[in-house]
C-alpha positions in Angstrom: -113.0 37.1 -106.0 -112.0 40.6 -105.1 -108.8 41.4 -103.2 -110.8 42.5 -100.2 -112.8 39.3 -100.1 -109.5 37.3 -100.5 -107.9 39.2 -97.7 -110.8 38.4 -95.4 -110.2 34.6 -95.9 -107.9 33.6 -93.1 -105.4 30.7 -93.0 -106.2 28.0 -90.4 -103.4 29.2 -88.2 -104.7 32.8 -88.1 -107.3 34.2 -85.7 -110.8 33.5 -87.0 -113.9 31.4 -86.5 -114.6 27.9 -87.9 -116.2 29.4 -91.0 -113.1 31.5 -91.8 -111.0 28.3 -91.6 -113.4 26.3 -93.8 -113.4 29.1 -96.4 -109.6 29.3 -96.4 -109.4 25.6 -97.0 -111.8 25.9 -99.9 -109.8 28.8 -101.3 -106.7 26.6 -101.2 -108.4 23.5 -102.6 -110.7 25.2 -105.1 -109.9 28.9 -105.6 -112.5 29.1 -108.4 -115.4 28.6 -105.9 -117.2 31.6 -104.4 -117.6 30.8 -100.7 -119.2 34.2 -99.9 -122.7 32.6 -99.3 -121.1 30.2 -96.8 -119.9 33.1 -94.8 -123.5 33.6 -93.8 -125.1 30.2 -94.2 -122.3 28.4 -92.3 -122.4 30.9 -89.5 -126.1 30.7 -89.2 -125.9 26.9 -89.0 -123.1 26.9 -86.4 -124.7 29.7 -84.3 -128.0 27.8 -84.4 -126.3 24.7 -83.1 -124.7 26.5 -80.2 -127.9 28.4 -79.4 -130.1 25.3 -79.7 -127.8 23.3 -77.4 -127.7 26.1 -74.8 -131.5 26.6 -74.8 -132.2 22.9 -74.8 -129.9 22.3 -71.8 -131.6 25.2 -69.9 -135.1 24.0 -70.7 -134.2 20.5 -69.5 -134.0 22.0 -66.0 -137.8 22.5 -66.3 -138.3 19.0 -67.8 -139.0 20.6 -71.2 -137.7 20.2 -74.7 -137.5 22.9 -77.3 -140.4 21.2 -79.1 -142.6 21.0 -76.0 -141.8 24.6 -75.1 -142.9 25.7 -78.6 -146.3 24.0 -78.1 -146.8 25.5 -74.6 -145.7 28.9 -75.6 -147.9 28.9 -78.7 -150.9 28.0 -76.6 -150.1 30.7 -74.0 -149.6 33.5 -76.5 -152.9 32.6 -78.2 -154.7 34.2 -75.3 -157.6 32.8 -73.2 -158.9 30.1 -73.4 -155.4 29.1 -74.6 -156.7 26.6 -77.2 -155.7 25.7 -80.7 -156.3 22.8 -83.1 -153.3 20.5 -83.7 -153.1 22.0 -87.2 -152.9 25.5 -85.8 -150.2 24.4 -83.4 -148.3 22.9 -86.3 -148.5 26.2 -88.2 -147.7 28.4 -85.3 -144.7 26.4 -84.0 -141.4 28.2 -84.1 -139.9 25.0 -85.5 -141.0 22.1 -87.7 -143.9 20.1 -86.4 -142.4 16.6 -86.6 -143.9 14.1 -84.1 -146.6 16.5 -83.0 -148.9 13.7 -81.9 -146.3 12.2 -79.6 -145.3 15.6 -78.2 -149.0 16.4 -77.4 -149.5 13.0 -75.7 -146.4 13.6 -73.5 -147.6 17.1 -72.5 -151.0 15.7 -71.8 -149.5 13.0 -69.6 -147.6 15.7 -67.7 -150.9 17.6 -67.1 -149.8 20.6 -69.0 -152.4 20.4 -71.8 -155.8 18.8 -72.2 -158.0 18.0 -75.2 -161.5 19.4 -75.5 -164.1 19.1 -78.2 -164.0 21.7 -81.0 -167.3 23.6 -80.8 -166.9 24.5 -84.5 -166.3 20.9 -85.6 -168.1 18.2 -83.7 -165.6 15.6 -84.9 -162.5 17.7 -84.0 -160.6 18.2 -80.8 -158.7 21.3 -79.6 -155.6 21.4 -77.5 -155.9 23.5 -74.4 -153.3 24.7 -71.9 -154.2 23.6 -68.4 -153.8 25.9 -65.4 -150.6 24.0 -64.6 -149.4 24.7 -68.1 -150.2 28.4 -67.9 -148.3 28.6 -64.6 -145.3 26.8 -66.0 -145.1 29.0 -69.1 -145.5 32.1 -67.0 -142.6 31.0 -64.8 -140.3 29.9 -67.7 -141.0 32.7 -70.2 -139.2 35.6 -68.6 -136.2 33.5 -67.6 -136.1 31.9 -71.1 -136.0 35.4 -72.7 -133.3 36.5 -70.3 -131.3 33.4 -71.3 -131.7 34.3 -75.0 -130.5 37.8 -74.3 -127.4 36.5 -72.6 -126.7 34.3 -75.6 -126.7 37.4 -77.8 -124.7 39.6 -75.3 -121.6 39.6 -77.6 -123.6 41.9 -80.0 -124.4 45.5 -79.1 -128.1 46.5 -79.1 -127.5 48.2 -82.5 -125.9 45.1 -83.9 -128.7 42.9 -82.6 -131.3 45.2 -84.3 -129.4 45.2 -87.6 -129.0 41.4 -87.5 -132.7 41.0 -86.6 -133.7 43.2 -89.6 -131.4 41.3 -92.0 -132.6 37.9 -90.8 -136.2 39.1 -91.1 -135.7 40.0 -94.7 -134.1 36.6 -95.4 -136.9 34.7 -93.5 -139.7 36.6 -95.3 -138.2 35.5 -98.6 -137.9 31.9 -97.5 -141.4 31.9 -96.0 -142.8 33.1 -99.4 -141.5 29.9 -100.9 -142.6 27.6 -98.0 -144.9 28.8 -95.2 -143.4 26.5 -92.5 -139.9 25.1 -92.3 -139.5 21.5 -93.6 -139.0 18.9 -90.8 -135.4 18.7 -89.7 -133.6 15.9 -91.3 -135.7 16.0 -94.4 -132.8 16.6 -96.7 -132.7 13.9 -99.4 -131.6 14.5 -103.0 -133.2 17.7 -104.1 -132.1 20.2 -106.7 -133.1 23.8 -106.6 -134.5 26.1 -104.0 -137.0 25.1 -101.3 -140.6 24.7 -102.5 
């Protein structure tokens, strides 16, 4: 580890974030370990947890979950007639598709989506955004994006653009290995990179 890297690792009593403190603990316990990757991976994980909690709490005011919002937004941005197959919804979701059937059933019960026959496949069904669903997405989307902007307000516009570019590079590399994220909680004992 270089002197610069070592000087950036803070002691638990010094000013720093949680990741700084964890890295300092590893440095004390196992100075042979290179914790530089954790400086990014740990921060991504913690930032995601904070952001997910804030967005989930905000969406709950509209009786939505992150997962149901992803379905509704995917249908809305697909353009009229706002229809997709369940497989297309799975692939276009911003998150993993776990429990898609239950999610669709709940949205249908709420009158936000309907199911219509697939004209290209007589046996298949398409999921369609109802007028109520379109109205809800159109009401929520601008406020949702403003909420996301507020969550990122600690970063300047230039910092946000730089972070977005770096994360895009990382995500492109990960997506080459696996087109959609694995379902959350699908850890298990696995060696090596994602498929």
